[in-house]
C-alpha positions as a Python dict, from the first residue, in 0.01 Angstrom:
ca = {
    (1, 'M'): (0, 0, 0),
    (2, 'G'): (-58, 315, 202),
    (3, 'T'): (23, 663, 83),
    (4, 'L'): (319, 677, 324),
    (5, 'D'): (451, 329, 260),
    (6, 'G'): (827, 318, 316),
    (7, 'Q'): (852, 659, 479),
    (8, 'I'): (1032, 705, 811),
    (9, 'A'): (863, 917, 1078),
    (10, 'V'): (923, 1033, 1433),
    (11, 'V'): (628, 1132, 1652),
    (12, 'T'): (732, 1276, 1986),
    (13, 'G'): (520, 1234, 2297),
    (14, 'A'): (324, 946, 2148),
    (15, 'S'): (235, 736, 2450),
    (16, 'R'): (-115, 886, 2458),
    (17, 'G'): (-331, 1171, 2334),
    (18, 'I'): (-272, 1346, 2004),
    (19, 'G'): (76, 1194, 1965),
    (20, 'R'): (-66, 844, 1983),
    (21, 'G'): (-338, 937, 1734),
    (22, 'V'): (-87, 1083, 1489),
    (23, 'A'): (139, 778, 1517),
    (24, 'I'): (-154, 546, 1441),
    (25, 'G'): (-273, 773, 1158),
    (26, 'L'): (68, 750, 993),
    (27, 'G'): (75, 377, 1056),
    (28, 'E'): (-258, 336, 876),
    (29, 'Q'): (-80, 470, 567),
    (30, 'G'): (215, 233, 595),
    (31, 'A'): (480, 451, 758),
    (32, 'T'): (754, 328, 987),
    (33, 'V'): (692, 535, 1299),
    (34, 'Y'): (935, 589, 1584),
    (35, 'V'): (733, 686, 1890),
    (36, 'T'): (898, 863, 2182),
    (37, 'G'): (794, 922, 2542),
    (38, 'R'): (874, 818, 2894),
    (39, 'S'): (602, 562, 2971),
    (40, 'I'): (682, 203, 2878),
    (41, 'G'): (514, -135, 2922),
    (42, 'D'): (223, -328, 2775),
    (43, 'K'): (-52, -127, 2944),
    (44, 'P'): (-244, 159, 2780),
    (45, 'R'): (-81, 503, 2763),
    (46, 'T'): (270, 376, 2693),
    (47, 'I'): (496, 406, 2390),
    (48, 'D'): (519, 27, 2363),
    (49, 'T'): (142, -2, 2330),
    (50, 'T'): (133, 281, 2075),
    (51, 'A'): (409, 115, 1872),
    (52, 'R'): (210, -209, 1869),
    (53, 'E'): (-102, -22, 1758),
    (54, 'V'): (94, 144, 1475),
    (55, 'T'): (198, -200, 1353),
    (56, 'E'): (-155, -336, 1386),
    (57, 'A'): (-280, -38, 1181),
    (58, 'G'): (-58, -132, 888),
    (59, 'G'): (273, 41, 955),
    (60, 'K'): (574, -46, 1167),
    (61, 'G'): (590, 98, 1516),
    (62, 'I'): (916, 134, 1705),
    (63, 'A'): (923, 265, 2062),
    (64, 'I'): (1219, 464, 2197),
    (65, 'Q'): (1197, 563, 2563),
    (66, 'T'): (1287, 932, 2571),
    (67, 'D'): (1276, 1204, 2833),
    (68, 'H'): (1244, 1524, 2628),
    (69, 'F'): (1384, 1721, 2922),
    (70, 'D'): (1717, 1555, 2838),
    (71, 'D'): (1887, 1681, 2521),
    (72, 'A'): (2116, 1377, 2510),
    (73, 'Q'): (1817, 1143, 2498),
    (74, 'I'): (1664, 1344, 2214),
    (75, 'E'): (1992, 1325, 2026),
    (76, 'A'): (2002, 949, 2075),
    (77, 'V'): (1667, 909, 1895),
    (78, 'F'): (1800, 1070, 1579),
    (79, 'T'): (2135, 893, 1603),
    (80, 'Q'): (1946, 564, 1601),
    (81, 'I'): (1745, 670, 1295),
    (82, 'K'): (2060, 781, 1115),
    (83, 'D'): (2225, 447, 1189),
    (84, 'N'): (1916, 250, 1082),
    (85, 'H'): (1802, 448, 779),
    (86, 'G'): (2038, 733, 695),
    (87, 'H'): (1749, 975, 655),
    (88, 'L'): (1415, 1092, 797),
    (89, 'D'): (1102, 1187, 604),
    (90, 'I'): (861, 1309, 874),
    (91, 'L'): (896, 1474, 1214),
    (92, 'V'): (585, 1543, 1420),
    (93, 'N'): (662, 1755, 1726),
    (94, 'N'): (388, 1683, 1977),
    (95, 'V'): (550, 1613, 2313),
    (96, 'F'): (406, 1811, 2605),
    (97, 'K'): (396, 1782, 2981),
    (98, 'I'): (76, 1868, 3163),
    (99, 'P'): (155, 2023, 3503),
    (100, 'D'): (57, 1824, 3808),
    (101, 'P'): (-188, 1946, 3924),
    (102, 'P'): (-322, 2088, 3595),
    (103, 'A'): (-317, 2468, 3582),
    (104, 'W'): (-663, 2543, 3443),
    (105, 'E'): (-679, 2899, 3575),
    (106, 'G'): (-523, 3153, 3813),
    (107, 'G'): (-247, 3412, 3796),
    (108, 'F'): (105, 3318, 3696),
    (109, 'W'): (228, 3395, 4049),
    (110, 'E'): (-12, 3134, 4188),
    (111, 'H'): (155, 2848, 4004),
    (112, 'P'): (498, 2697, 4067),
    (113, 'V'): (766, 2820, 3830),
    (114, 'S'): (803, 2458, 3717),
    (115, 'I'): (490, 2486, 3501),
    (116, 'W'): (696, 2704, 3265),
    (117, 'D'): (948, 2422, 3226),
    (118, 'D'): (665, 2171, 3176),
    (119, 'Q'): (475, 2369, 2916),
    (120, 'V'): (744, 2578, 2744),
    (121, 'G'): (1052, 2370, 2815),
    (122, 'I'): (894, 2051, 2683),
    (123, 'G'): (629, 2196, 2453),
    (124, 'L'): (852, 2450, 2280),
    (125, 'R'): (1221, 2401, 2355),
    (126, 'G'): (1186, 2024, 2318),
    (127, 'H'): (1042, 2077, 1969),
    (128, 'Y'): (1332, 2305, 1876),
    (129, 'V'): (1588, 2051, 1993),
    (130, 'A'): (1419, 1764, 1809),
    (131, 'S'): (1397, 1972, 1491),
    (132, 'W'): (1765, 2069, 1522),
    (133, 'H'): (1869, 1704, 1530),
    (134, 'A'): (1618, 1602, 1263),
    (135, 'A'): (1708, 1866, 1005),
    (136, 'P'): (2022, 1701, 857),
    (137, 'L'): (1830, 1373, 824),
    (138, 'L'): (1537, 1545, 655),
    (139, 'F'): (1778, 1694, 403),
    (140, 'E'): (1865, 1337, 298),
    (141, 'S'): (1501, 1240, 230),
    (142, 'A'): (1407, 1142, -124),
    (143, 'N'): (1042, 1213, -48),
    (144, 'R'): (884, 1549, 41),
    (145, 'P'): (1030, 1594, 393),
    (146, 'I'): (814, 1770, 645),
    (147, 'I'): (802, 1892, 1005),
    (148, 'I'): (458, 1919, 1164),
    (149, 'N'): (422, 2103, 1495),
    (150, 'I'): (111, 2035, 1703),
    (151, 'T'): (-13, 2365, 1844),
    (152, 'S'): (-348, 2487, 1985),
    (153, 'P'): (-588, 2783, 1979),
    (154, 'A'): (-379, 2929, 2264),
    (155, 'G'): (-150, 3075, 2000),
    (156, 'L'): (-441, 3305, 1909),
    (157, 'V'): (-624, 3356, 2237),
    (158, 'Y'): (-545, 3349, 2608),
    (159, 'L'): (-616, 2995, 2725),
    (160, 'F'): (-568, 2831, 3068),
    (161, 'N'): (-256, 3017, 3188),
    (162, 'S'): (11, 3251, 3059),
    (163, 'S'): (291, 2995, 3021),
    (164, 'Y'): (64, 2761, 2822),
    (165, 'S'): (-42, 3039, 2587),
    (166, 'V'): (313, 3172, 2549),
    (167, 'G'): (440, 2825, 2465),
    (168, 'K'): (184, 2780, 2188),
    (169, 'A'): (230, 3132, 2050),
    (170, 'G'): (605, 3068, 2045),
    (171, 'L'): (550, 2741, 1862),
    (172, 'D'): (341, 2917, 1598),
    (173, 'R'): (620, 3169, 1541),
    (174, 'L'): (885, 2895, 1545),
    (175, 'T'): (690, 2719, 1269),
    (176, 'H'): (694, 3034, 1058),
    (177, 'D'): (1062, 3104, 1106),
    (178, 'M'): (1176, 2744, 1060),
    (179, 'A'): (982, 2736, 732),
    (180, 'L'): (1172, 3040, 609),
    (181, 'E'): (1505, 2882, 690),
    (182, 'L'): (1412, 2537, 557),
    (183, 'A'): (1265, 2658, 228),
    (184, 'P'): (1597, 2649, 37),
    (185, 'K'): (1629, 2284, 147),
    (186, 'N'): (1278, 2200, 18),
    (187, 'V'): (1162, 2097, 364),
    (188, 'T'): (810, 2192, 468),
    (189, 'A'): (738, 2315, 822),
    (190, 'L'): (378, 2372, 923),
    (191, 'A'): (160, 2351, 1230),
    (192, 'L'): (-170, 2178, 1295),
    (193, 'R'): (-406, 2354, 1534),
    (194, 'P'): (-658, 2110, 1681),
    (195, 'G'): (-953, 2248, 1870),
    (196, 'P'): (-1101, 2065, 2168),
    (197, 'T'): (-980, 1707, 2150),
    (198, 'K'): (-1101, 1399, 2333),
    (199, 'T'): (-767, 1283, 2467),
    (200, 'E'): (-741, 1046, 2760),
    (201, 'F'): (-653, 1341, 2983),
    (202, 'I'): (-962, 1536, 2878),
    (203, 'E'): (-1185, 1231, 2928),
    (204, 'D'): (-1035, 1192, 3277),
    (205, 'Q'): (-1108, 1558, 3353),
    (206, 'A'): (-1466, 1525, 3229),
    (207, 'E'): (-1518, 1237, 3472),
    (208, 'K'): (-1399, 1468, 3752),
    (209, 'G'): (-1655, 1732, 3654),
    (210, 'I'): (-1413, 1977, 3491),
    (211, 'Q'): (-1571, 2190, 3218),
    (212, 'V'): (-1436, 2043, 2892),
    (213, 'A'): (-1586, 2015, 2544),
    (214, 'M'): (-1680, 1665, 2436),
    (215, 'D'): (-1961, 1710, 2183),
    (216, 'G'): (-1826, 1754, 1833),
    (217, 'A'): (-1467, 1746, 1957),
    (218, 'E'): (-1182, 1607, 1752),
    (219, 'T'): (-1029, 1272, 1835),
    (220, 'P'): (-656, 1195, 1829),
    (221, 'I'): (-712, 947, 1545),
    (222, 'F'): (-888, 1214, 1339),
    (223, 'I'): (-591, 1448, 1385),
    (224, 'G'): (-356, 1165, 1292),
    (225, 'R'): (-548, 1101, 972),
    (226, 'V'): (-537, 1472, 889),
    (227, 'A'): (-160, 1471, 944),
    (228, 'A'): (-121, 1170, 715),
    (229, 'A'): (-330, 1339, 445),
    (230, 'V'): (-121, 1657, 467),
    (231, 'I'): (203, 1460, 440),
    (232, 'A'): (74, 1267, 138),
    (233, 'D'): (-49, 1583, -32),
    (234, 'P'): (192, 1659, -321),
    (235, 'L'): (124, 2029, -267),
    (236, 'H'): (194, 2042, 106),
    (237, 'H'): (491, 2272, 56),
    (238, 'E'): (242, 2545, -37),
    (239, 'M'): (120, 2518, 324),
    (240, 'T'): (463, 2578, 475),
    (241, 'G'): (513, 2836, 748),
    (242, 'R'): (146, 2850, 840),
    (243, 'V'): (-79, 2725, 1119),
    (244, 'H'): (-375, 2523, 993),
    (245, 'W'): (-694, 2424, 1177),
    (246, 'S'): (-697, 2044, 1170),
    (247, 'S'): (-1078, 2037, 1172),
    (248, 'E'): (-1093, 2245, 855),
    (249, 'L'): (-825, 2044, 679),
    (250, 'G'): (-1024, 1734, 768),
    (251, 'I'): (-1326, 1879, 592),
    (252, 'G'): (-1117, 1952, 286),
    (253, 'Y'): (-963, 1606, 279),
    (254, 'Q'): (-1302, 1444, 364),
    (255, 'I'): (-1164, 1271, 671),
    (256, 'T'): (-1365, 1114, 948),
    (257, 'D'): (-1256, 981, 1284),
    (258, 'E'): (-1259, 620, 1404),
    (259, 'N'): (-1633, 654, 1468),
    (260, 'G'): (-1705, 773, 1114),
    (261, 'E'): (-1773, 1126, 1237),
    (262, 'A'): (-1635, 1470, 1152),
    (263, 'P'): (-1576, 1726, 1430),
    (264, 'V'): (-1721, 2073, 1467),
    (265, 'S'): (-1507, 2348, 1312),
    (266, 'A'): (-1269, 2467, 1582),
    (267, 'R'): (-1238, 2803, 1409),
    (268, 'E'): (-1611, 2850, 1466),
    (269, 'R'): (-1579, 2754, 1833),
    (270, 'F'): (-1324, 3030, 1892),
    (271, 'K'): (-1449, 3294, 1649),
    (272, 'E'): (-1585, 3522, 1925),
    (273, 'A'): (-1280, 3487, 2148),
    (274, 'P'): (-1070, 3807, 2170),
    (275, 'R'): (-737, 3764, 1994),
    (276, 'A'): (-424, 3802, 2203),
    (277, 'N'): (-254, 4077, 2005),
    (278, 'P'): (25, 4258, 2192),
    (279, 'Y'): (91, 4469, 1880),
    (280, 'S'): (-257, 4624, 1871),
    (281, 'D'): (-297, 5001, 1911),
    (282, 'E'): (-625, 4942, 2095),
    (283, 'P'): (-652, 4914, 2476),
    (284, 'L'): (-620, 4569, 2623),
    (285, 'Q'): (-952, 4382, 2613),
    (286, 'F'): (-1033, 4215, 2943),
    (287, 'A'): (-1241, 3916, 2840),
    (288, 'P'): (-1384, 3627, 3038),
    (289, 'R'): (-1152, 3330, 3078),
    (290, 'L'): (-1216, 3055, 2826),
    (291, 'A'): (-1276, 2688, 2894),
    (292, 'H'): (-1143, 2395, 2690),
    (293, 'G'): (-1407, 2442, 2422),
    (294, 'G'): (-1362, 2816, 2376),
    (295, 'E'): (-1673, 2914, 2571),
    (296, 'E'): (-1672, 3129, 2885),
    (297, 'R'): (-1572, 2937, 3194),
    (298, 'N'): (-1842, 2851, 3445),
    (299, 'N'): (-1725, 2974, 3783),
}
């Protein structure tokens, strides 16, 4: 039996990347995992394939095709869970839409306004909507119910473009404020902050010659195993309202990835990066733009 045997989870945006890794990580510990996303079919990078991999890992994977731009489709996910189980134990908000083409750099006026909807509409509002629908079901959990938001170092530092960074900073604050409001209900809300991660998208970009960090990077499966360890931790409510580096939690829980390796500390990667602090009394620090791994971009 896994540490999450019998628990019901939703992982949004789980057709690929970190969402897929988290779904599989929960499946390894016996959870029933509902995976959402738009891509379906038996090929890689689809929710159907992720659901199968969850089941193969030891859990039960269930795919629900969902466009997180559509509030009604988000609502339908949680209606189905209510009908099937009457409660929810775990919500992992991960869904995100990468703009096409990716907005690695440039001024906000150089990008279409639609990248705000992609990165903030999906990556922040979509999380709020999913949490809104999930909350009453989490209140019915007999376990230690939890919401985990997947954020990034962009909540701390300027990274890629303003809408991306704003979305992640907003998610960090949303985590804090949801935790305050959920505390009387004994529901934990925390965020995991992965550093550079070898997702399929990042591997694709590396093949195109884009400057991305691969050495010592986290893998989606590693992050999934960290999430599973946090959920199983009987003291996870002490972590509520805070953003936690997944690489450092992995060290504490002695977790390795699917290759038996542990990643480099992401906190160390970004320790020299100027913090984005609009409340500072000091003049704005104009720093070099950062690449995926936290180092200065090569132009």
